[in-house]
N, C-alpha and C positions, 0 to 999 in steps of 0.2 A: 843502546846503540847510539853512537855519536856520529853525526854527519857534520861536515865542515864545508862551507861554500866560500872559496877564496876568489874574490873578484879580481880579475887580472887585466881586463881591458875596459876602461870607462870611456865610452864614445858619446857623441852628442845625443843620440836617440836610443842607444842600447848599451847593455853591459854584458860582457862575456866573463864567465867564471869557470872554475873547476870544482867539481863535487867529489869529496872524499868520504868514504865510509870506514870508520874505525881506523883512520890513518892511511888507507889505501885509495889511490885515485880510482874513481869509478866512471866519471863521464864529464862532459862539458855542460855548461848551462848558458842560457840567455835570459836576461831580465830587461825591464825598462831602464831608463837612464838613472844612474846613481847620482842623487842630489845631496850626498853626504849626510843623510839622516842617520841618527844614532838612537838606539833603544832608550837611552837615558835622557833624551831631550823631552822637554815639556810638550804635551799634545798640541798646545797652541802654536808652538814653534814649528812642529811637524806640519800642521795644517797650513801655516803661512808659506812653507817651502814646497809642499807636495802639489804636484799637478796630477789631478785624478786621471787614472788610466795610463799615465806616462812616467811613473816614478817607481823606482826599486824600493823595496822595503828597507827600514832602518837596519843598520848593522846591529848585531847582538846575538843573544842565545834564546832559542824558542823551543818549546815542546812541540812535537809532531804527533798527530793522531791519525789513525786510519778508521776511526769510529764514527765519522760523520759523512753521510751520503750527500754528494753534490747533486742537486736537482738538475742542473744544466748538464753535467757530465753523464749522469745516468741515462740521458736521452741519446747519447752518442754511441755509435757502433763500436768505436775504438775502446770504449770502457765497459763493454758487456762482460768481459772476463772478471771484472771487479765490482760489477753492478753499481758503478758510480762512486764507490768508496775510494777516494783518492787522498793522498797525504795532505793534511791541512795543518798549517802553523797556527798555534794558539797564542792569543793575546799579543798581537803585533800592534804596537801603538799607532793610532791614526789610520789603520787599515782593517778591513773586514774580509773574510773569506779568502785568505791567501792560501793557495794550493801549490803543489808541485804537480805538473801535468805535461801533456803532449802539446807540442807546438814548434814552429820553426823560426819565427822572428819575434821581435819585441811587440809587434802589433797583435800577436796572439796572447800576450802576457797579461795585460791589465793589472800589473803589480805582482803577478805570480812568477814562479820559477819554472822555466821550461828546461827539459833535459834532452841531451842528444850528443852529437859529435860536431864540433866547430871546425868544419872542413871548408867552409865558404864564408867570406866576409859578411858579417851581420846576420848570420844564421846558425842554427844547429840542425843537423840532418839525422836521419834514422831515429827520430824522436819516439815513435811508437814502440819500436823494439827496445830502446833504451829504457823507456818508462816501464815496460813490462818486467825487465830485469830488476829495475829499482824496486818496483812494487813487491816482487817476490822476495827480495832481500829484506825489505822492511817488514813484510808479513811474517818472516821467520825470526824477527828480532825477539830476544828474551828481555823482557822488561821495557822500560820507557825508552822513547826515541827523542833525541834532541838534535837541533841543527844550530851551528854557530856560523853566522854570516860575518865575513870580515873583508 
């Protein structure tokens, strides 16, 4: 399965994007500020530019797994249906524990990708319902899952 996140609005404190699954638009996203990081940059360069908890991950292509349980998410009621097993991006240079999860603003992100509907400036709404639909789609994937962020 191929996911594509196309960043469409880069603002001072957040980034709005569109998420596609196998070429079909699925939902909107919100991330922290895009600081023009790229997967092919040296880790030292990423560390110089990155502001912890306020920076979107580097553009590039990453494998996604549902096989790692998030200790933090497993304690939240919204994730009972998946027991805290949320989509995790693998080997993101300069970042650890990058997830796709529920949230409404970049403040909820800490570098992660939040899903929903961008119907209000600086926010995504209906995030829980959107996340559950996304999780079901990913759970039903045949083979590996990848996300390309551009």
